[in-house]
VOTIRO-567635 format. One line per 3 residues: for each residue x, y, z of C-alpha. Coordinates in steps of 0.05 Angstrom, whole numbers, plus 5000, padded with zeros to 4 digits. Example, Ala and Ser with C-alpha at 12.3 -4.5 7.8 and 13.67 -1.06 7.14 Angstrom:
<sites>
5246,4910,5156  5273,4979,5143
</sites>
This chain:
<sites>
4721,5456,5625  4739,5385,5646  4710,5320,5621
4726,5246,5622  4755,5225,5554  4721,5164,5524
4787,5148,5489  4836,5152,5547  4787,5147,5606
4825,5205,5638  4800,5273,5661  4821,5322,5606
4810,5394,5588  4755,5398,5536  4786,5407,5467
4786,5476,5437  4738,5480,5378  4771,5511,5318
4732,5557,5272  4741,5565,5197  4793,5617,5179
4766,5646,5114  4830,5680,5090  4833,5727,5030
4898,5699,5004  4917,5625,5002  4965,5598,5053
5014,5559,5010  5060,5542,5068  5118,5575,5031
5166,5568,5090  5161,5493,5078  5141,5487,5005
5184,5534,4965  5174,5507,4895  5247,5517,4873
5276,5479,4933  5268,5411,4965  5208,5413,5014
5232,5424,5085  5216,5382,5147  5204,5427,5207
5204,5403,5279  5167,5431,5339  5186,5376,5388
5113,5365,5407  5098,5292,5418  5030,5260,5412
5012,5194,5446  5017,5129,5408  4947,5102,5402
4943,5037,5363  4869,5019,5352  4842,4953,5377
4829,4933,5305  4870,4953,5244  4860,4933,5172
4878,4946,5100  4834,4977,5046  4850,4972,4972
4851,5021,4914  4882,4977,4860  4821,4982,4817
4813,5057,4826  4877,5097,4840  4920,5039,4815
4882,5030,4750  4889,5105,4735  4964,5096,4723
4965,5034,4678  4928,5009,4617  4856,4998,4638
4842,4927,4661  4793,4882,4625  4731,4857,4660
4762,4789,4670  4825,4819,4698  4786,4862,4748
4747,4800,4770  4811,4759,4778  4846,4815,4817
4785,4820,4863  4787,4744,4876  4861,4747,4891
4850,4804,4940  4797,4762,4976  4842,4701,4978
4901,4743,5005  4859,4778,5058  4833,4714,5088
4768,4696,5123  4773,4752,5174  4777,4808,5124
4842,4840,5141  4836,4869,5071  4769,4900,5088
4747,4940,5027  4764,4956,4955  4739,5012,4911
4712,5011,4840  4698,5062,4786  4625,5059,4762
4624,5108,4704  4630,5063,4642  4591,5002,4620
4655,4961,4629  4664,4988,4700  4594,4968,4720
4599,4900,4686  4662,4884,4725  4631,4909,4790
4568,4868,4781  4609,4805,4765  4649,4816,4829
4587,4827,4870  4557,4763,4841  4615,4724,4872
4583,4739,4939  4651,4744,4975  4646,4773,5044
4713,4809,5038  4736,4856,5011  4672,4897,5013
4659,4932,4947  4656,5007,4951  4659,5060,4896
4690,5127,4879  4648,5180,4844  4641,5251,4823
4604,5290,4875  4534,5299,4846  4464,5273,4861
4460,5230,4799  4522,5191,4817  4498,5180,4888
4433,5152,4861  4473,5105,4816  4513,5081,4876
4449,5066,4913  4418,5030,4853  4479,4986,4847
4471,4964,4920  4536,4996,4943  4536,5018,5016
4595,5066,5015  4628,5113,4965  4688,5158,4963
4680,5232,4946  4735,5282,4933  4739,5340,4983
4806,5374,4969  4829,5411,5030  4893,5450,5015
4893,5522,4991  4931,5498,4930  4867,5463,4908
4814,5508,4938  4843,5574,4911  4884,5552,4851
4844,5494,4823  4773,5504,4846  4777,5581,4845
4738,5585,4911  4748,5613,4980  4751,5567,5040
4680,5583,5061  4654,5569,4991  4691,5503,4988
4665,5483,5056  4593,5498,5037  4601,5461,4971
4629,5399,5005  4575,5399,5059  4521,5401,5005
4554,5341,4972  4553,5302,5036  4480,5320,5047
4465,5291,4978  4499,5226,4999  4457,5223,5062
4394,5237,5021  4412,5176,4978  4425,5134,5040
4499,5124,5023  4557,5127,5071  4605,5181,5045
4680,5169,5050  4710,5239,5046  4777,5240,5012
4814,5299,5043  4860,5309,4984  4928,5343,4996
4922,5344,5072  4997,5350,5081  4996,5420,5049
4931,5442,5081  4918,5493,5137  4901,5439,5187
4871,5483,5242  4846,5537,5196  4807,5492,5148
4813,5417,5159  4791,5412,5231  4733,5462,5225
4710,5426,5162  4713,5357,5194  4675,5384,5254
4619,5406,5208  4619,5337,5176  4613,5306,5244
4553,5350,5261  4519,5331,5196  4533,5258,5210
4501,5261,5278  4441,5296,5250  4432,5245,5194
4449,5184,5236  4497,5161,5181  4572,5155,5193
4622,5196,5153  4689,5164,5138  4751,5208,5135
4807,5189,5088  4869,5232,5101  4903,5235,5033
4977,5250,5029  4968,5264,4955  5039,5287,4941
5076,5241,4990  5098,5299,5035  5080,5264,5100
5135,5245,5148  5135,5192,5203  5178,5231,5253
5138,5239,5317  5165,5309,5334  5155,5338,5264
5111,5400,5257  5046,5405,5219  5024,5399,5164
5074,5343,5147  5069,5303,5212  5029,5239,5200
5022,5227,5275  5000,5299,5284  4947,5294,5230
4917,5229,5258  4919,5256,5330  4888,5322,5309
4830,5289,5272  4815,5247,5333  4828,5298,5388
4799,5361,5357  4746,5330,5311  4726,5267,5349
4737,5221,5290  4737,5149,5317  4793,5103,5294
4745,5058,5255  4724,5116,5211  4794,5142,5200
4837,5120,5141  4906,5140,5114  4921,5143,5039
4993,5158,5020  5039,5164,4960  5112,5146,4953
5143,5208,4922  5195,5213,4978  5201,5138,4993
5159,5144,5056  5093,5111,5036  5103,5049,5080
5131,5082,5144  5078,5136,5139  5023,5084,5134
5051,5046,5193  5054,5111,5233  4981,5124,5217
4964,5056,5247  5007,5068,5308  4976,5135,5323
4902,5119,5315  4878,5104,5244  4846,5035,5236
4853,5033,5161  4909,5045,5111  4891,5049,5038
4938,5011,4991  4948,4987,4920  4975,4920,4896
5049,4925,4878  5045,4999,4898  5017,5015,4828
4988,5085,4828  4996,5158,4810  5068,5181,4796
5113,5141,4843  5055,5099,4866  5012,5085,4927
5027,5046,4991  5044,4975,4967  4990,4930,4995
5037,4871,5001  5083,4912,5044  5027,4927,5093
5010,4853,5098  5079,4843,5129  5075,4907,5169
5010,4882,5198  5041,4815,5217  5101,4850,5247
5058,4894,5291  5005,4843,5310  5050,4781,5314
5002,4743,5269  4977,4744,5197  4906,4734,5225
4884,4689,5168  4919,4725,5111  4954,4680,5061
5019,4714,5039  5034,4661,4987  4979,4694,4946
5026,4754,4939  5069,4712,4892  5007,4691,4854
4988,4764,4847  5058,4783,4822  5056,4726,4771
4987,4747,4748  5007,4820,4738  5071,4800,4702
5044,4745,4657  4970,4760,4647  4968,4836,4651
5038,4848,4624  5060,4894,4680  5135,4898,4688
5153,4893,4761  5220,4926,4778  5267,4869,4794
5290,4896,4861  5220,4906,4889  5213,4874,4959
5171,4810,4962  5151,4810,4888  5212,4830,4846
5252,4778,4808  5314,4793,4850  5278,4797,4917
5312,4737,4948  5365,4723,4895  5440,4730,4907
5498,4731,4858  5553,4738,4909  5592,4674,4922
5601,4690,4996  5526,4698,5004  5513,4634,4966
5561,4598,5012  5519,4621,5071  5455,4598,5036
5487,4530,5024  5501,4523,5098  5436,4552,5124
5386,4594,5083  5369,4634,5146  5437,4668,5143
5419,4709,5081  5343,4709,5076  5297,4756,5114
5249,4700,5133  5228,4632,5106  5209,4659,5037
5190,4589,5013  5139,4580,5069  5111,4651,5070
5114,4670,4997  5123,4603,4961  5190,4631,4936
5253,4594,4959  5317,4634,4963  5356,4628,4898
5421,4648,4865  5441,4671,4796  5506,4645,4767
5555,4700,4746  5626,4723,4754  5624,4725,4830
5583,4663,4845  5639,4615,4862  5634,4541,4879
5582,4553,4933  5536,4591,4886  5539,4536,4833
5525,4482,4885  5466,4520,4914  5438,4533,4844
5440,4459,4827  5408,4438,4893  5352,4488,4887
5339,4484,4812  5334,4408,4812  5300,4407,4881
5349,4356,4908  5328,4325,4975  5374,4320,5035
5424,4264,5023  5427,4278,4948  5449,4351,4950
5516,4367,4919  5571,4401,4958  5618,4454,4931
5672,4401,4929  5633,4357,4880  5674,4346,4816
5615,4370,4774  5613,4435,4812  5687,4445,4801
5680,4431,4727  5623,4481,4722  5665,4533,4759
5722,4525,4709  5672,4535,4652  5640,4596,4684
5709,4627,4697  5728,4615,4624  5664,4649,4601
5680,4713,4639  5754,4712,4622  5731,4713,4549
5694,4778,4562  5624,4757,4581  5585,4810,4621
5516,4778,4634  5494,4724,4683  5486,4654,4656
5415,4634,4635  5378,4574,4662  5380,4541,4594
5456,4550,4588  5468,4519,4656  5420,4461,4643
5454,4446,4577  5524,4449,4607  5504,4405,4666
5474,4354,4618  5537,4353,4575  5581,4342,4636
5537,4293,4676  5487,4263,4628  5422,4244,4663
5448,4253,4734  5396,4307,4748  5323,4310,4728
5277,4368,4745  5225,4348,4797
</sites>
């Protein structure tokens, strides 16, 4: 049967409707996931069309998935994180939503304080256990949307829940009906989708969700969860690991519109960011992230990374203020006490710091030579150097200029006598056996002893 597709406006063969395959034994995808070996990436060379939605955005799970992997935040910390998210996302809500726990008195106090701020973005949503009482609580709190867990791989259905596929499907549908009865939009978290039988369970289940949604007149959101980080961004990879294939399949075989489709990934194989970008490129409007990538095991998709991915793909920040990323990093480091790995892009201590003299020489001539973009403008973090064994004259000169914020016309050159004296002192330190870089205090004291009051911090 032929029909005009509302997505492509082309005459297409009507999609085959997959039926639930209620198998007796779990399909654990052992050809790919053999527990004693590294998971394999299979290819079938089938390409799906790139299908970037008209609108894409970021959703946040810092206060839900992120908070599960660190010491619980205080009420004030939750409120401050929420305000920083709003400031970063800007007036157009590129950071569209964030999710809260609502179980404890502290959770609800923090949620109510955030709601009282009356910020338009990010919209406050929740994550709950799937029962009627929790749905009623969501409604009473005035929350429009909530996440519910609907694990979809046989690892979870058979091994964890001790159910068959048909039993799991009926249980999940009853949960969604409870959400509808409470007048709440359910966001179905399809846990472990990259190990699931996509056509034998996922697609038939989502088709049933779509039918319930049409009957109730309430949308159902679909969050495709790469719970173990198995997804891959390669366009010709086979299911169930293909991110592009998963997004295409949910749209083509289950008619999930882009605006109701969200990707949630983990970083176990270093693919969280490229997988999230692939989800955007192939049809999902939303990618679900966590500040600084904080989350279960190796973490979630770093939200700050997707800010720059968004700008790279769209050619604009669309109102987002990336300098807030530095504020967020400082807040987590100094107020929460979270130790950010020093090499972390955008937020780590060494993100735009060099110790190599040849790099410092380039920075001295033009910062663009060795910085990825104008980090002072976009992140309020000027490129910097640390003084060590390999810094050389150029590194010392650059450090002085940056540390004392010397204007053009007053900047020292690597031929300055003071720079040469400092270089001799640094060399002597390392010849005597020193292994560590020189601290700011050591450099300030030595500069003062050599030049008196020549430089004052501005």
